[in-house]
ZAMI-260732 format. One record per residue (C-alpha): x, y, z; residue number from 1. Coordinates in steps of 0.001 Angstrom, whole numbers, always signed. Last residue first. Layout:
residues N
        X        Y        Z  pos
        X        Y        Z  NUM
...
//
This chain:
residues 512
        X        Y        Z  pos
   +23176   +34623   +22133  512
   +19941   +35106   +24112  511
   +20956   +38488   +25549  510
   +21278   +39833   +22015  509
   +17861   +38385   +21224  508
   +16188   +40193   +24120  507
   +18012   +43414   +23267  506
   +16862   +43211   +19615  505
   +13257   +42577   +20671  504
   +13272   +45739   +22801  503
   +14810   +47889   +20072  502
   +12337   +46558   +17495  501
    +9355   +47635   +19589  500
    +6610   +45012   +19288  499
    +4390   +45572   +16254  498
     +746   +44620   +15791  497
     -101   +48147   +14574  496
    -1761   +49113   +17864  495
    +1286   +47527   +19494  494
    +3408   +50162   +17812  493
    +1595   +53088   +19444  492
    +1557   +51199   +22744  491
    +5336   +50797   +22507  490
    +5747   +54510   +21928  489
    +3745   +55179   +25103  488
    +5869   +52745   +27139  487
    +9315   +53862   +25960  486
    +9755   +56735   +28406  485
    +9389   +54211   +31262  484
   +12768   +52770   +30312  483
   +12624   +48923   +30178  482
   +13358   +47486   +33611  481
   +16895   +46537   +34641  480
   +19963   +45226   +32853  479
   +18496   +44794   +29373  478
   +20823   +47172   +27560  477
   +18432   +50105   +27400  476
   +18916   +53511   +25808  475
   +17444   +56998   +26159  474
   +19472   +59515   +24127  473
   +17120   +59690   +21123  472
   +14052   +60272   +23302  471
   +11444   +62090   +21187  470
   +12576   +61712   +17585  469
   +14249   +58288   +17668  468
   +11514   +57254   +20099  467
    +8841   +58038   +17525  466
   +10730   +56042   +14892  465
   +10862   +53062   +17220  464
    +7134   +53351   +17873  463
    +6257   +53215   +14183  462
    +8406   +50143   +13814  461
   +11885   +49276   +12567  460
   +13609   +46436   +10740  459
   +17181   +46757    +9499  458
   +18016   +45581    +5993  457
   +21715   +45505    +5068  456
   +21629   +42384    +2881  455
   +18262   +43356    +1397  454
   +15207   +41636    +2814  453
   +13512   +38897     +808  452
   +11379   +38100    -2198  451
   +10622   +35474    -4803  450
    +7392   +34932    -6710  449
    +5305   +31964    -7756  448
    +7751   +29108    -7215  447
    +6486   +26069    -9173  446
    +3376   +23957    -9263  445
    +2526   +24362   -12942  444
    +4803   +21500   -13945  443
    +7291   +21239   -16815  442
    +8233   +24904   -16461  441
    +9550   +26602   -19608  440
   +12638   +28720   -20297  439
   +14214   +32117   -20768  438
   +17406   +33975   -21694  437
   +20198   +31922   -20113  436
   +23459   +32766   -21888  435
   +25060   +29851   -23731  434
   +26729   +31851   -26514  433
   +24087   +30849   -29085  432
   +21448   +32045   -26664  431
   +20022   +29596   -24175  430
   +16448   +28673   -23315  429
   +16210   +26706   -20087  428
   +14020   +23705   -19413  427
   +12038   +22836   -16314  426
   +11644   +20157   -13656  425
   +11295   +21013    -9959  424
   +12004   +18713    -7002  423
   +11187   +19626    -3413  422
   +13162   +19288     -183  421
   +11678   +20087    +3225  420
   +13480   +21168    +6355  419
   +13190   +21150   +10147  418
   +15450   +22715   +12744  417
   +16000   +21142   +16164  416
   +19573   +20068   +15398  415
   +20309   +23696   +14481  414
   +20213   +24699   +18171  413
   +17809   +26171   +20710  412
   +18133   +26179   +24477  411
   +15689   +26585   +27379  410
   +13126   +24370   +25653  409
    +9506   +25474   +26115  408
    +8734   +24840   +22441  407
    +6453   +26266   +19779  406
    +5900   +23893   +16802  405
    +8173   +23766   +13760  404
    +8031   +25428   +10348  403
   +10224   +24398    +7432  402
   +13431   +25812    +6023  401
   +14050   +25099    +2355  400
   +15796   +22469     +273  399
   +15601   +22699    -3524  398
   +16105   +19833    -5956  397
   +16533   +20997    -9539  396
   +16121   +18875   -12651  395
   +17095   +20945   -15687  394
   +16464   +20400   -19403  393
   +18558   +22429   -21864  392
   +17212   +24177   -24955  391
   +19503   +25878   -27465  390
   +19173   +28732   -29987  389
   +16622   +31003   -28281  388
   +16643   +34565   -29671  387
   +13082   +34440   -31010  386
   +11681   +33392   -27620  385
    +9808   +30131   -27354  384
    +6134   +30213   -26412  383
    +4650   +28572   -29512  382
    +7161   +25693   -29313  381
    +6125   +24605   -25810  380
    +5393   +20943   -26589  379
    +8623   +20732   -28608  378
    +8373   +17677   -30849  377
   +10213   +18898   -33943  376
   +13451   +20094   -32344  375
   +15652   +21045   -35309  374
   +15684   +24844   -34938  373
   +15580   +24746   -31138  372
   +18820   +22781   -31001  371
   +18902   +20495   -27973  370
   +21577   +20604   -25274  369
   +21304   +17984   -22529  368
   +24299   +15891   -23580  367
   +26495   +18974   -23637  366
   +25369   +19889   -20143  365
   +26496   +16513   -18905  364
   +25182   +13434   -17110  363
   +21887   +12922   -18917  362
   +18315   +12242   -17782  361
   +16015   +11322   -20646  360
   +13244   +13282   -22325  359
   +14765   +12539   -25735  358
   +14026   +16056   -26978  357
   +14270   +18016   -23707  356
   +17560   +16284   -22730  355
   +17927   +16029   -18978  354
   +20294   +17764   -16599  353
   +21316   +17928   -12957  352
   +20653   +20413   -10193  351
   +21464   +21048    -6582  350
   +19920   +23524    -4177  349
   +20416   +24846     -662  348
   +18797   +26686    +2247  347
   +15850   +28658     +889  346
   +13508   +30435    +3290  345
    +9819   +29412    +2921  344
    +6958   +31806    +2325  343
    +4411   +29296    +1029  342
    +5249   +25739      +92  341
    +2792   +22994    +1007  340
      +10   +24776     -883  339
    +1780   +24513    -4207  338
     -514   +26889    -6038  337
     +809   +30013    -4326  336
    +4497   +29091    -4432  335
    +6151   +31851    -2389  334
    +9932   +31714    -2205  333
   +12017   +33535     +363  332
   +15669   +34464     -105  331
   +18919   +33068    +1239  330
   +22524   +34178    +1095  329
   +25494   +32209     -210  328
   +26426   +34996    -2663  327
   +27382   +32543    -5443  326
   +25176   +29507    -4847  325
   +22256   +30997    -2912  324
   +22021   +34370    -4653  323
   +23609   +33831    -8074  322
   +22433   +30257    -8558  321
   +18986   +30910    -7079  320
   +18312   +34033    -9118  319
   +19655   +32838   -12472  318
   +17665   +29617   -12224  317
   +14471   +31446   -11234  316
   +14907   +33964   -14069  315
   +15258   +31122   -16551  314
   +12349   +29293   -14927  313
   +10128   +32372   -15448  312
    +8717   +33381   -12105  311
    +6239   +33652   -13585  310
    +3484   +31640   -15189  309
     +753   +32778   -12777  308
    +1191   +36507   -13404  307
    +1253   +35920   -17170  306
    -1857   +33711   -17353  305
     -769   +31037   -19836  304
     -601   +28047   -17486  303
     +509   +24922   -19366  302
    -2082   +22132   -19349  301
     -956   +20856   -22748  300
    -4123   +22172   -24406  299
    -3491   +25659   -22998  298
    -4263   +26846   -19481  297
    -6171   +29796   -17996  296
    -5666   +30405   -14294  295
    -8153   +28867   -11865  294
    -8120   +30727    -8561  293
    -6276   +33823    -9803  292
    -4182   +35891    -7390  291
     -783   +34980    -8852  290
    +1835   +37196    -7231  289
    +4369   +38842    -9461  288
    +8003   +38041   -10089  287
   +11116   +39191    -8274  286
   +10942   +41095    -5014  285
   +13466   +43128    -3034  284
   +13385   +44283     +558  283
   +14019   +47307    +2756  282
   +12489   +47177    +6222  281
    +9287   +48139    +8030  280
    +7667   +46110   +10810  279
    +4573   +43913   +10547  278
    +5792   +40395    +9772  277
    +9378   +41134   +10773  276
    +8321   +42211   +14267  275
    +5900   +39306   +14598  274
    +8642   +36840   +13656  273
   +11092   +38417   +16111  272
    +8491   +38350   +18897  271
    +7713   +34672   +18262  270
   +11429   +33834   +17984  269
   +11941   +35402   +21413  268
    +9186   +33279   +22925  267
   +10606   +30164   +21225  266
   +14077   +30910   +22600  265
   +12464   +31037   +26063  264
   +11733   +34399   +27688  263
   +11895   +34251   +31469  262
   +10169   +37121   +33244  261
   +11174   +38079   +36803  260
    +8716   +40343   +38604  259
   +10201   +42976   +40892  258
   +11017   +46261   +39139  257
    +7359   +46807   +38208  256
    +8430   +47194   +34553  255
    +9399   +43519   +34466  254
   +12968   +42335   +35008  253
   +14389   +40024   +32376  252
   +15363   +36355   +32326  251
   +16892   +35015   +29123  250
   +16456   +31590   +27546  249
   +19091   +30301   +25168  248
   +20149   +30225   +21518  247
   +18108   +32985   +19904  246
   +19163   +32412   +16251  245
   +20664   +35487   +14621  244
   +18343   +37521   +12406  243
   +18294   +37715    +8580  242
   +18028   +33940    +8062  241
   +14949   +33110   +10113  240
   +13752   +36721    +9939  239
   +12866   +36406    +6251  238
   +10688   +33280    +6765  237
    +9328   +34086   +10248  236
    +7618   +37322    +9260  235
    +5852   +36094    +6100  234
    +5185   +32912    +8094  233
    +2912   +35095   +10219  232
     -264   +33039   +10319  231
    -3258   +31859    +8345  230
    -2864   +28157    +7474  229
    -5455   +27019   +10039  228
    -8260   +29009    +8432  227
   -10169   +31191   +10893  226
   -13877   +30415   +10909  225
   -17276   +32081   +10801  224
   -16291   +33889    +7617  223
   -16602   +37595    +8446  222
   -16599   +37576   +12258  221
   -13998   +34801   +12359  220
   -11766   +36649    +9939  219
   -11873   +39863   +11994  218
   -11476   +37955   +15259  217
    -8256   +36274   +14153  216
    -6191   +39472   +14226  215
    -8265   +40660   +17186  214
    -6692   +37966   +19352  213
    -3219   +39301   +18607  212
    -4329   +42802   +19560  211
    -5526   +41511   +22918  210
    -2087   +40069   +23636  209
     -371   +43248   +22477  208
    -2578   +45391   +24695  207
    -2166   +43432   +27908  206
    -4137   +46107   +29802  205
    -1516   +46127   +32582  204
    +1142   +47277   +30106  203
    +4350   +47563   +32133  202
    +6569   +46925   +29082  201
    +7916   +43616   +30395  200
    +4395   +42528   +31344  199
    +3107   +43275   +27840  198
    +6071   +41389   +26332  197
    +5421   +38406   +28599  196
    +1748   +38437   +27604  195
    +2682   +38461   +23912  194
    +5141   +35574   +24327  193
    +2373   +33577   +25987  192
    +2258   +33226   +29748  191
    +2526   +29872   +31494  190
    +5866   +30597   +33182  189
    +4421   +33928   +34301  188
    +1996   +32171   +36638  187
    -1634   +31172   +36166  186
    -3112   +34532   +35256  185
    -2308   +37498   +33016  184
    -5125   +36630   +30607  183
    -6718   +33364   +31686  182
   -10297   +33956   +30518  181
    -9118   +35871   +27447  180
    -6688   +33122   +26436  179
    -9294   +30400   +26973  178
   -11936   +32250   +24955  177
    -9465   +32859   +22131  176
    -8481   +29182   +21902  175
   -12066   +27938   +21617  174
   -13006   +30754   +19231  173
   -10080   +30065   +16901  172
   -10930   +26387   +16426  171
    -7766   +24554   +15376  170
    -7368   +23720   +19052  169
    -4348   +24174   +21297  168
    -6780   +23876   +24230  167
    -4396   +25659   +26664  166
    -4538   +23895   +30034  165
     -899   +22762   +29956  164
     +198   +26422   +29533  163
    +3529   +26634   +27690  162
    +1793   +26957   +24280  161
     -254   +29926   +25438  160
     -677   +31313   +21894  159
     -785   +35113   +22296  158
    +1851   +35004   +19547  157
     -769   +34348   +16839  156
    -3975   +33506   +18771  155
    -4250   +29820   +17935  154
    -6383   +30236   +14808  153
    -4137   +33147   +13789  152
    -1326   +30662   +13323  151
    +2117   +31369   +14810  150
    +4247   +30266   +11808  149
    +6083   +28219   +14404  148
    +9849   +28299   +14254  147
   +12783   +26829   +12399  146
   +16111   +28609   +12297  145
   +17594   +29411    +8900  144
   +20897   +27596    +8199  143
   +23851   +29966    +7993  142
   +26228   +30152    +5027  141
   +23719   +29537    +2235  140
   +23935   +26532      -61  139
   +25081   +25676    -3553  138
   +24950   +23052    -6267  137
   +25417   +23192   -10010  136
   +27551   +26192    -9085  135
   +30881   +24405    -9397  134
   +32538   +27320   -11196  133
   +32814   +25375   -14472  132
   +29143   +24425   -14306  131
   +28059   +28039   -13821  130
   +30290   +29015   -16750  129
   +28510   +26504   -18955  128
   +25146   +27972   -17952  127
   +26086   +31589   -18738  126
   +24275   +34106   -16539  125
   +26723   +34503   -13671  124
   +27783   +37461   -11508  123
   +24658   +39207   -10207  122
   +25653   +40138    -6671  121
   +22943   +40720    -4068  120
   +20133   +39255    -6166  119
   +16900   +40947    -7206  118
   +17663   +43700    -9707  117
   +19753   +41405   -11893  116
   +17165   +38644   -11470  115
   +14641   +40593   -13605  114
   +11269   +38831   -13634  113
    +8804   +41703   -13757  112
   +10131   +42872   -17135  111
    +9925   +39432   -18792  110
   +12302   +36492   -19193  109
   +11626   +34821   -22517  108
    +9115   +31913   -22468  107
    +6043   +33678   -23726  106
    +3216   +35071   -21612  105
    +3646   +38797   -22002  104
    +1265   +41652   -21131  103
    +2239   +42217   -17511  102
     -192   +43891   -15112  101
    +1064   +44837   -11678  100
     +346   +42459    -8807   99
    -2583   +43012    -6424   98
    -1560   +44000    -2929   97
    -1269   +41997     +234   96
    -1645   +38645    +1913   95
    -4836   +38138    +3809   94
    -7519   +39139    +1361   93
    -5613   +37548    -1513   92
    -4818   +34541     +636   91
    -8530   +34044    +1195   90
    -9155   +34107    -2534   89
    -6377   +31583    -3117   88
    -7756   +29374     -322   87
   -10927   +28951    -2370   86
    -8981   +26676    -4719   85
   -12126   +24520    -5222   84
   -10755   +21192    -4006   83
    -8008   +22616    -1842   82
   -10471   +24806       +5   81
   -12777   +21848     +637   80
    -9880   +19784    +1974   79
    -8834   +22367    +4557   78
    -5365   +23814    +4185   77
    -2388   +23331    +6470   76
    -1277   +20278    +4528   75
     +700   +17130    +5167   74
    -1864   +14795    +3593   73
     +193   +14832     +395   72
    +2670   +12596    +2130   71
    +6286   +13682    +2628   70
    +8777   +11107    +1364   69
   +11475   +10276    +3916   68
   +14957   +11722    +3423   67
   +15519   +12428    +7133   66
   +15206   +16215    +6652   65
   +11872   +15761    +4862   64
   +10938   +14702    +1347   63
    +8895   +16245    -1438   62
    +7648   +15054    -4831   61
    +5798   +17775    -6736   60
    +2078   +17594    -7188   59
     +768   +16912   -10661   58
     -897   +19615   -12777   57
    +1662   +19568   -15601   56
    +1662   +15768   -15416   55
    -2030   +15621   -16294   54
    -1632   +17823   -19350   53
    +1587   +16201   -20471   52
     +210   +12678   -20533   51
    +2655   +10499   -22429   50
    +5793   +12663   -22374   49
    +5349   +14073   -18876   48
    +4852   +10554   -17513   47
    +8062    +9419   -19143   46
    +9832   +12492   -17791   45
    +8822   +11545   -14254   44
   +10041    +7983   -14787   43
   +13335    +9287   -16190   42
   +13819   +11419   -13080   41
   +13343    +8488   -10743   40
   +10383    +8579    -8428   39
   +10923    +9233    -4678   38
   +11179    +5750    -3177   37
    +8570    +3149    -2192   36
    +8669    +1702    -5758   35
    +5807     -504    -6904   34
    +3869    +2238    -8664   33
    +6978    +3492   -10473   32
    +7579      -40   -11748   31
    +3984     -138   -12986   30
    +4705    +3003   -15015   29
    +7730    +1347   -16537   28
    +5648    -1677   -17507   27
    +2934     +514   -19045   26
    +5489    +2506   -21005   25
    +6986     -743   -22284   24
    +3540    -1898   -23319   23
    +3086    +1109   -25591   22
     -335     +893   -27233   21
     -439    +4688   -27021   20
    -4245    +4678   -27420   19
    -4707    +3419   -23867   18
    -3756    +6835   -22481   17
    -1648    +6471   -19335   16
    -3693    +6723   -16174   15
    -2553    +8822   -13182   14
    -4873    +8702   -10213   13
    -3049   +11556    -8454   12
     +525   +12156    -9547   11
    +2751   +12429    -6552   10
     +525   +11284    -3731    9
    -1122    +8618    -5865    8
    +2348    +7342    -6683    7
    +3285    +7305    -3026    6
      +46    +5590    -2056    5
     +834    +2718    -4395    4
    +4255    +2294    -2794    3
    +2869    +2354     +745    2
       +0       +0       +0    1
//
């Protein structure tokens, strides 16, 4: 059952067309069914060849940090939303602005897909040169730390994960009622990260905690539910590699000058994630967000809506090789239609080749190169750019940081981090000189858009900017209560779901 389930997980109920009459294809497909492993590249390409439309909509194989295949059932989204893609509409309400309009849908890299403006140091665009420099694989210097995405359904960072009585339900109302009934009670060791922050700042009204509950309230009032996937992964993902890991618990003195508050690494991560979710910092973005539930497709199943086709695979390849491989710094990928990947920090990649004409894995770049002018069976011929001379197939496996659950551990280390690895298949269009100028995805479930803070980004809040104006000489190193002059500015930021950056930075500095 395990091997059959794996094939269903990867490809759904995949049936090869009977009209092929190809018994060898049927035997190879049966071999895929019987294998408990991630499918071989040639088996994937075989399926692409014989039922392109179905393969284009198939889910991508994934595996965890131990190398075990991740089942399709690992999802934060409710089954009914997955069936009708309703989660896309909810994400649109939840996740930001509409993308700009782009009038192209062909394979060449378009104006919203410029890797030169995205990466820290754009050094390589020739595929052969990438191979010569050993950039067929690469990884960032520091592994992103895992953390909860702090779901709205559990109160965001008002989640009382250290309280044994906390329901920890997927029902927002159940959790919210418990948090409200126990607000500021039961001992500081049971407090949420938000409650500890309120206590640290001398806020007897627990304003940040109440603000966190209101984040879910607005969705509950409108829809009668708060989807379990809603959270602040858009804060955790960039912070996980832009901010040092909080390694140990720290004990601080509350504003009353008497109460001791211990912030665990998970508490500090919660505040960091919230700060980066709602604070202000400089960032870059490549590609545009697809906000369409059911984007238009051609007869091969290829998405032709411009904002849902990008990132162009050529731009993607240039971005990840130059940023992760060359600069060794991460970025965040958002794959809207791949619901198991959304705002995840990249860790490493490796790629190999296949030949787009033979649809077979090959060992060398030279063996993968196919002349556009003589390729008669190109399923994406109508989209090719006029400057494309060569096509090269690429199989890329990408590892990214994955969310964990809140912990009461007094120490945090890389051994506690979680990852996922996903495989993408695409081809690259090359100029006669080997420069990457475009390409085609072989599945529609691919990275939607890429983004991340600049290398020198520093997060700030409304309250921090007020303090820079009003009390520029007042500082705090964590040895004693937070300055009373900071309380009003903190309340101003809390109203915007922001803890003061200067307070969070001291907590994390103490936790190193």
